[in-house]
C-alpha positions in Angstrom: -3.4 9.6 -7.3 -3.0 9.5 -3.5 -6.6 10.5 -3.1 -7.5 7.2 -4.7 -6.0 5.1 -1.8 -8.6 3.4 0.3 -6.7 0.5 2.0 -3.2 -0.7 2.3 -3.6 -4.5 2.0 0.0 -5.6 2.5 1.7 -8.3 0.3 -0.5 -9.3 -2.7 -2.0 -12.8 -2.5 -4.2 -14.4 -5.2 -6.0 -16.5 -2.5 -7.4 -16.0 0.9 -6.4 -18.2 3.8 -9.6 -20.3 3.2 -8.5 -21.0 -0.4 -11.0 -18.7 -2.1 -9.9 -16.2 -4.7 -9.0 -12.8 -3.1 -10.9 -9.8 -4.4 -9.3 -6.4 -4.4 -11.4 -3.3 -4.8 -10.5 0.1 -6.3 -8.1 2.0 -4.0 -6.5 -1.2 -2.5 -2.7 -0.8 -2.4 -0.5 -4.0 -2.3 3.2 -4.7 -2.5 4.7 -7.3 -4.7 8.4 -8.0 -5.3 9.5 -4.6 -3.9 6.9 -2.5 -5.7 3.6 -1.0 -4.8 0.4 -1.3 -6.9 -3.0 0.3 -6.6 -6.2 -1.4 -7.8 -8.0 0.8 -10.3 -11.0 -1.5 -10.6 -12.3 -4.6 -8.9 -9.9 -7.4 -9.7 -9.4 -11.0 -8.6 -6.9 -13.7 -9.5 -4.5 -11.4 -11.3 -1.0 -10.6 -10.2 -0.6 -6.8 -10.1 2.5 -7.1 -12.4 -0.1 -7.9 -15.2 -0.7 -4.1 -15.3 -3.7 -2.0 -16.3 -5.5 -4.7 -18.3 -5.7 -6.7 -15.0 -6.9 -3.6 -13.1 -3.6 -2.6 -11.5 -1.5 0.6 -11.7 2.2 0.7 -10.7 2.5 3.0 -7.6 6.3 2.9 -7.2 9.1 1.1 -5.6 8.9 -0.1 -2.0 12.2 -2.0 -1.7 13.9 -1.4 1.6 11.1 0.5 3.3 8.6 -0.6 5.9 4.8 -0.5 5.4 2.6 -0.5 8.5 -1.2 -0.9 8.4 -2.5 0.1 11.9 -4.6 2.6 13.9 -1.4 4.0 15.5 1.8 5.2 14.0 4.8 2.9 14.3 7.0 3.5 17.4 10.2 3.2 15.3 10.4 4.7 11.9 13.0 5.3 9.2 13.0 7.9 6.4 10.9 6.6 3.5 8.6 4.3 5.6 4.9 4.3 4.9 2.1 4.1 7.5 -1.5 3.4 6.5 -3.7 4.7 9.3 -6.5 2.1 9.2 -8.8 4.3 11.4 -8.7 7.3 9.1 -7.9 5.6 5.8 -5.0 8.0 5.2 -1.5 7.1 4.0 1.6 8.8 5.5 5.3 8.9 4.6 8.0 9.4 7.2 10.4 12.1 6.2 13.5 13.8 7.7 14.7 17.2 6.8 17.6 19.2 8.4 15.5 20.2 11.4 12.6 17.7 11.9 11.4 14.1 11.5 7.7 13.6 10.9 4.8 11.7 9.2 3.3 13.6 6.3 0.1 12.7 4.5 0.7 11.5 1.0 
């Protein structure tokens, strides 16, 4: 499923700042109430908690972790944080093992 990710869009919103209905395209990932969702088809006006009939798939829990959408990796990271590299379109997870700390592609 990770190859389907095209864009991390942050917190889900039904409307854009100008009041128009926000459109999400396949591969857009959003967070909502501590969970991540990925758009499986073009969707607008539907909360991702409406599920697959509304075009969303549950991607997992995000509670307690940070999500960064930028061209550069965050300066401070904690285990379990996600970073969407907006220049490459890749999603990374920050991990710690007994010898190293690093970003790995998801």
